[in-house]
N, CA, C and O atoms as a GROMACS GRO file, in nm:
protein
  228
    1MET      N    1   6.192  18.032  22.368
    1MET     CA    2   6.326  18.067  22.297
    1MET      C    3   6.395  17.959  22.218
    1MET      O    4   6.407  17.952  22.096
    2GLN      N    5   6.440  17.872  22.316
    2GLN     CA    6   6.486  17.750  22.276
    2GLN      C    7   6.430  17.674  22.149
    2GLN      O    8   6.493  17.639  22.050
    3GLU      N    9   6.302  17.659  22.177
    3GLU     CA   10   6.224  17.580  22.076
    3GLU      C   11   6.238  17.660  21.950
    3GLU      O   12   6.280  17.603  21.849
    4THR      N   13   6.210  17.774  21.947
    4THR     CA   14   6.235  17.873  21.820
    4THR      C   15   6.360  17.863  21.753
    4THR      O   16   6.366  17.850  21.631
    5ALA      N   17   6.475  17.869  21.836
    5ALA     CA   18   6.600  17.872  21.790
    5ALA      C   19   6.626  17.738  21.732
    5ALA      O   20   6.702  17.732  21.634
    6GLU      N   21   6.571  17.622  21.782
    6GLU     CA   22   6.592  17.493  21.726
    6GLU      C   23   6.506  17.482  21.587
    6GLU      O   24   6.553  17.435  21.483
    7GLN      N   25   6.393  17.526  21.600
    7GLN     CA   26   6.298  17.513  21.486
    7GLN      C   27   6.383  17.598  21.368
    7GLN      O   28   6.399  17.540  21.260
    8TYR      N   29   6.430  17.714  21.383
    8TYR     CA   30   6.483  17.785  21.278
    8TYR      C   31   6.634  17.760  21.253
    8TYR      O   32   6.701  17.841  21.189
    9ARG      N   33   6.693  17.631  21.311
    9ARG     CA   34   6.831  17.575  21.317
    9ARG      C   35   6.923  17.711  21.331
    9ARG      O   36   7.016  17.725  21.251
   10TRP      N   37   6.898  17.805  21.425
   10TRP     CA   38   6.994  17.927  21.455
   10TRP      C   39   7.100  17.835  21.537
   10TRP      O   40   7.218  17.848  21.506
   11ILE      N   41   7.073  17.765  21.616
   11ILE     CA   42   7.193  17.704  21.713
   11ILE      C   43   7.290  17.654  21.620
   11ILE      O   44   7.409  17.678  21.644
   12ASP      N   45   7.258  17.588  21.513
   12ASP     CA   46   7.358  17.522  21.410
   12ASP      C   47   7.422  17.628  21.332
   12ASP      O   48   7.536  17.616  21.289
   13PHE      N   49   7.338  17.747  21.310
   13PHE     CA   50   7.411  17.862  21.248
   13PHE      C   51   7.522  17.918  21.339
   13PHE      O   52   7.634  17.943  21.295
   14ASN      N   53   7.492  17.935  21.448
   14ASN     CA   54   7.579  17.996  21.525
   14ASN      C   55   7.703  17.911  21.561
   14ASN      O   56   7.801  17.970  21.608
   15THR      N   57   7.706  17.778  21.542
   15THR     CA   58   7.840  17.706  21.537
   15THR      C   59   7.937  17.729  21.443
   15THR      O   60   8.056  17.704  21.464
   16ILE      N   61   7.885  17.786  21.318
   16ILE     CA   62   7.958  17.798  21.216
   16ILE      C   63   8.028  17.941  21.218
   16ILE      O   64   8.122  17.964  21.141
   17ILE      N   65   7.979  18.042  21.311
   17ILE     CA   66   8.037  18.167  21.335
   17ILE      C   67   8.171  18.148  21.417
   17ILE      O   68   8.183  18.086  21.522
   18GLY      N   69   8.268  18.214  21.344
   18GLY     CA   70   8.402  18.215  21.411
   18GLY      C   71   8.390  18.342  21.521
   18GLY      O   72   8.286  18.386  21.569
   19LYS      N   73   8.515  18.386  21.545
   19LYS     CA   74   8.546  18.513  21.638
   19LYS      C   75   8.490  18.642  21.554
   19LYS      O   76   8.492  18.656  21.432
   20CYS      N   77   8.442  18.728  21.647
   20CYS     CA   78   8.401  18.842  21.584
   20CYS      C   79   8.412  18.969  21.686
   20CYS      O   80   8.417  18.962  21.809
   21ASN      N   81   8.413  19.074  21.613
   21ASN     CA   82   8.444  19.206  21.705
   21ASN      C   83   8.293  19.255  21.777
   21ASN      O   84   8.199  19.309  21.719
   22ILE      N   85   8.302  19.223  21.898
   22ILE     CA   86   8.151  19.254  21.951
   22ILE      C   87   8.137  19.412  21.923
   22ILE      O   88   8.021  19.450  21.908
   23SER      N   89   8.217  19.490  21.916
   23SER     CA   90   8.199  19.641  21.913
   23SER      C   91   8.141  19.665  21.780
   23SER      O   92   8.053  19.751  21.776
   24TRP      N   93   8.173  19.604  21.670
   24TRP     CA   94   8.100  19.621  21.558
   24TRP      C   95   7.972  19.554  21.554
   24TRP      O   96   7.898  19.591  21.463
   25VAL      N   97   7.932  19.470  21.624
   25VAL     CA   98   7.797  19.406  21.622
   25VAL      C   99   7.721  19.501  21.706
   25VAL      O  100   7.611  19.535  21.664
   26GLU      N  101   7.762  19.546  21.813
   26GLU     CA  102   7.686  19.660  21.893
   26GLU      C  103   7.681  19.796  21.808
   26GLU      O  104   7.590  19.877  21.827
   27GLU      N  105   7.766  19.814  21.728
   27GLU     CA  106   7.755  19.935  21.651
   27GLU      C  107   7.635  19.910  21.516
   27GLU      O  108   7.562  19.997  21.468
   28PHE      N  109   7.642  19.801  21.486
   28PHE     CA  110   7.541  19.749  21.380
   28PHE      C  111   7.413  19.783  21.434
   28PHE      O  112   7.331  19.861  21.384
   29TYR      N  113   7.401  19.716  21.544
   29TYR     CA  114   7.232  19.716  21.610
   29TYR      C  115   7.200  19.850  21.645
   29TYR      O  116   7.089  19.897  21.619
   30ALA      N  117   7.302  19.927  21.709
   30ALA     CA  118   7.237  20.072  21.752
   30ALA      C  119   7.235  20.146  21.625
   30ALA      O  120   7.165  20.247  21.634
   31ASN      N  121   7.284  20.129  21.519
   31ASN     CA  122   7.262  20.246  21.407
   31ASN      C  123   7.159  20.174  21.323
   31ASN      O  124   7.119  20.231  21.222
   32ALA      N  125   7.110  20.051  21.357
   32ALA     CA  126   6.993  19.988  21.280
   32ALA      C  127   6.861  20.049  21.342
   32ALA      O  128   6.754  20.027  21.284
   33LEU      N  129   6.865  20.121  21.452
   33LEU     CA  130   6.748  20.160  21.514
   33LEU      C  131   6.728  20.296  21.473
   33LEU      O  132   6.830  20.366  21.466
   34GLY      N  133   6.604  20.355  21.443
   34GLY     CA  134   6.558  20.489  21.427
   34GLY      C  135   6.547  20.536  21.260
   34GLY      O  136   6.531  20.650  21.217
   35TYR      N  137   6.558  20.415  21.187
   35TYR     CA  138   6.540  20.452  21.055
   35TYR      C  139   6.407  20.423  21.011
   35TYR      O  140   6.332  20.363  21.088
   36ALA      N  141   6.358  20.468  20.863
   36ALA     CA  142   6.244  20.440  20.832
   36ALA      C  143   6.202  20.296  20.836
   36ALA      O  144   6.288  20.210  20.817
   37VAL      N  145   6.072  20.258  20.862
   37VAL     CA  146   6.017  20.136  20.862
   37VAL      C  147   6.054  20.065  20.702
   37VAL      O  148   6.039  20.122  20.594
   38ASP      N  149   6.103  19.932  20.724
   38ASP     CA  150   6.127  19.868  20.628
   38ASP      C  151   6.262  19.934  20.537
   38ASP      O  152   6.276  19.910  20.417
   39ASP      N  153   6.335  19.999  20.598
   39ASP     CA  154   6.452  20.054  20.536
   39ASP      C  155   6.567  19.961  20.525
   39ASP      O  156   6.644  19.960  20.429
   40TYR      N  157   6.576  19.863  20.655
   40TYR     CA  158   6.663  19.748  20.648
   40TYR      C  159   6.795  19.763  20.614
   40TYR      O  160   6.855  19.682  20.543
   41THR      N  161   6.857  19.891  20.675
   41THR     CA  162   6.993  19.935  20.654
   41THR      C  163   7.055  19.982  20.786
   41THR      O  164   6.982  20.033  20.872
   42SER      N  165   7.199  19.968  20.808
   42SER     CA  166   7.273  20.000  20.921
   42SER      C  167   7.390  20.049  20.870
   42SER      O  168   7.422  20.033  20.752
   43THR      N  169   7.461  20.110  20.955
   43THR     CA  170   7.607  20.152  20.930
   43THR      C  171   7.699  20.104  21.035
   43THR      O  172   7.668  20.107  21.155
   44VAL      N  173   7.836  20.051  20.979
   44VAL     CA  174   7.916  20.025  21.075
   44VAL      C  175   8.034  20.063  21.012
   44VAL      O  176   8.072  20.027  20.900
   45ARG      N  177   8.109  20.161  21.115
   45ARG     CA  178   8.252  20.214  21.065
   45ARG      C  179   8.219  20.307  20.930
   45ARG      O  180   8.310  20.338  20.852
   46GLY      N  181   8.118  20.336  20.915
   46GLY     CA  182   8.096  20.438  20.808
   46GLY      C  183   8.021  20.381  20.670
   46GLY      O  184   7.969  20.449  20.581
   47LYS      N  185   8.030  20.239  20.678
   47LYS     CA  186   7.973  20.183  20.562
   47LYS      C  187   7.835  20.138  20.587
   47LYS      O  188   7.795  20.112  20.700
   48THR      N  189   7.764  20.130  20.485
   48THR     CA  190   7.636  20.105  20.486
   48THR      C  191   7.606  19.955  20.455
   48THR      O  192   7.653  19.895  20.358
   49ILE      N  193   7.518  19.898  20.553
   49ILE     CA  194   7.499  19.742  20.534
   49ILE      C  195   7.353  19.742  20.542
   49ILE      O  196   7.280  19.798  20.622
   50SER      N  197   7.319  19.653  20.424
   50SER     CA  198   7.180  19.607  20.404
   50SER      C  199   7.150  19.474  20.456
   50SER      O  200   7.214  19.374  20.423
   51TYR      N  201   7.046  19.473  20.542
   51TYR     CA  202   7.002  19.339  20.606
   51TYR      C  203   6.856  19.296  20.548
   51TYR      O  204   6.790  19.208  20.603
   52ALA      N  205   6.817  19.358  20.446
   52ALA     CA  206   6.692  19.319  20.373
   52ALA      C  207   6.686  19.179  20.346
   52ALA      O  208   6.784  19.119  20.304
   53PRO      N  209   6.569  19.120  20.368
   53PRO     CA  210   6.548  18.966  20.327
   53PRO      C  211   6.598  18.933  20.217
   53PRO      O  212   6.658  18.826  20.220
   54ASP      N  213   6.595  18.992  20.107
   54ASP     CA  214   6.632  18.941  19.983
   54ASP      C  215   6.784  18.939  19.977
   54ASP      O  216   6.841  18.865  19.897
   55VAL      N  217   6.858  19.028  20.069
   55VAL     CA  218   6.992  19.022  20.048
   55VAL      C  219   7.048  18.924  20.139
   55VAL      O  220   7.146  18.859  20.103
   56ILE      N  221   6.996  18.907  20.252
   56ILE     CA  222   7.074  18.786  20.340
   56ILE      C  223   7.010  18.642  20.310
   56ILE      O  224   7.049  18.542  20.370
   57ASP      N  225   6.915  18.637  20.218
   57ASP     CA  226   6.890  18.489  20.182
   57ASP      C  227   6.946  18.430  20.096
   57ASP      O  228   6.919  18.311  20.076
   0.00000   0.00000   0.00000
């Protein structure tokens, strides 16, 4: 896992993230499950969030 994280430079990415609300993160992941394949959406506090590859790139 460490090698993969370093290869994709995820470790560097994590250092630029400030404080976050962990309950929102948990809600995002909980609501991302169970949708149609390739839907790439979740909801947090009633707001729809897309995490499609073309949106996050």
